[in-house]
C-alpha positions in Angstrom: 67.3 -34.6 -13.5 67.7 -33.6 -10.1 67.3 -30.1 -11.2 63.9 -30.5 -12.9 62.4 -32.3 -9.7 63.8 -29.1 -7.7 61.7 -27.1 -9.8 59.0 -28.9 -9.2 59.3 -29.5 -5.5 59.3 -25.3 -5.6 55.7 -25.4 -7.2 54.4 -27.3 -4.3 55.7 -25.5 -1.4 53.8 -22.3 -2.4 51.3 -20.6 0.1 49.0 -22.5 0.3 46.6 -19.1 1.7 47.8 -17.5 -1.7 45.7 -19.7 -4.2 42.4 -18.7 -2.0 43.4 -14.8 -1.8 43.8 -15.0 -5.6 40.4 -16.7 -5.9 38.6 -14.3 -3.6 40.5 -11.6 -5.4 38.5 -12.7 -8.8 35.2 -13.3 -7.0 35.5 -9.7 -5.7 36.4 -8.4 -8.9 33.9 -10.3 -10.7 31.1 -8.8 -8.8 32.1 -5.5 -9.4 32.1 -6.2 -12.6 28.7 -7.4 -12.6 27.8 -4.7 -10.7 28.5 -2.1 -13.1 27.4 -3.9 -16.3 23.9 -3.5 -14.2 24.0 0.1 -13.6 25.1 0.8 -16.7 22.1 -1.5 -18.6 20.1 0.3 -15.9 21.1 4.2 -16.9 21.0 2.8 -20.9 17.0 2.0 -19.8 16.5 5.2 -18.0 14.3 6.4 -20.5 11.8 3.3 -20.2 12.3 3.5 -16.0 11.3 7.4 -16.0 8.4 7.0 -18.3 6.9 4.0 -16.3 7.5 6.0 -12.7 5.5 8.9 -14.0 3.0 6.9 -15.4 2.3 6.0 -12.0 2.4 9.4 -10.5 0.0 10.5 -13.3 -2.6 7.7 -12.4 -1.9 7.9 -8.6 -2.8 11.6 -9.4 -5.9 11.5 -10.7 -7.1 8.8 -7.9 -5.9 11.5 -5.4 -8.0 14.2 -7.5 -11.2 12.0 -7.7 -10.7 10.2 -4.1 -9.3 12.5 -1.2 -11.5 14.9 0.6 -9.4 16.7 2.7 -12.3 19.0 4.0 -14.1 16.6 5.3 -17.3 17.0 4.3 -20.5 15.9 5.6 -24.3 15.7 4.0 -27.2 15.6 6.0 -29.5 12.4 5.4 -32.4 10.9 7.0 -31.6 7.0 7.6 -34.6 4.9 5.9 -33.0 1.5 7.2 -29.5 0.0 8.5 -28.2 -3.5 7.0 -25.2 -5.0 9.6 -23.3 -6.9 6.8 -21.1 -9.6 8.4 -18.2 -10.9 6.1 -16.1 -14.6 6.2 -13.7 -12.5 9.1 -16.1 -12.3 12.4 -13.8 -8.8 12.7 -15.0 -7.2 9.4 -18.6 -6.2 9.8 -19.6 -3.4 7.8 -22.8 -1.3 7.4 -24.8 -0.3 4.4 -27.1 2.3 5.0 -30.3 3.4 2.8 -31.0 6.8 3.1 -33.8 9.0 1.1 -31.2 12.4 -0.1 -27.8 10.3 0.2 -28.7 7.2 -1.4 -26.5 4.2 -0.5 -23.9 4.8 2.1 -21.4 2.5 3.8 -19.5 2.4 7.1 -16.2 0.2 7.7 -14.8 1.9 11.3 -16.8 3.2 13.8 -15.2 6.6 15.4 -13.2 6.9 18.6 -12.0 3.3 19.2 -15.8 1.9 19.8 -16.9 -1.0 18.6 -18.8 -0.7 15.0 -21.5 -3.9 15.7 -22.8 -1.6 19.0 -22.4 1.6 17.2 -24.5 0.2 14.0 -27.2 -1.1 16.5 -27.3 2.6 18.1 -28.5 4.0 14.6 -31.9 4.8 14.1 -33.9 4.5 11.3 -36.7 7.5 10.4 -33.9 10.0 12.3 -32.0 12.8 10.6 -28.3 12.3 10.9 -24.8 14.2 9.9 -23.0 11.8 8.0 -19.1 12.9 7.6 -17.8 11.4 4.3 -14.8 9.5 5.0 -11.0 10.9 3.8 -10.7 8.0 0.9 -14.4 8.5 -0.2 -15.0 10.3 -3.8 -16.3 13.6 -3.0 -20.1 12.8 -4.0 -23.5 13.9 -2.7 -25.1 10.0 -3.0 -23.2 6.6 -2.4 -20.3 7.7 -0.5 -18.5 6.3 3.2 -18.8 7.6 6.2 -16.5 7.8 9.2 -19.1 8.5 12.0 -22.9 9.9 12.2 -24.0 12.8 14.4 -27.6 12.8 15.5 -29.7 16.1 14.2 -32.2 17.6 17.0 -35.1 19.2 15.4 
């Protein structure tokens, strides 16, 4: 009887930190196994991932080839009317310009850090302006966005 009691007491006397270290070691190895399984799944799905990345790249290339304006092109337009559009946000003001040659063009930002409202008020109807197209607008002859106007003296 005494002998059984002694072995039972030895189990109670074990190092208390050892149990915690074993649990932490198991958690870390579980995490490594989980991470290993996830990377293996991603590696097996690489064809699908490459397809979607390629598809997004093709869509981006199509967008930039049709919308990007690297030369900062300009058109000469005669302004017929200026409309200042105020949006819900009081700082978001834009301008819409009706022109003879260029159709309807829009402006969202004033050049050189000026405020847009006074800049839009300075543009007069009936005068000719060189309208510089914005970088992210399509390179069309009509219906584009501008970054600034330059008055043409005749």
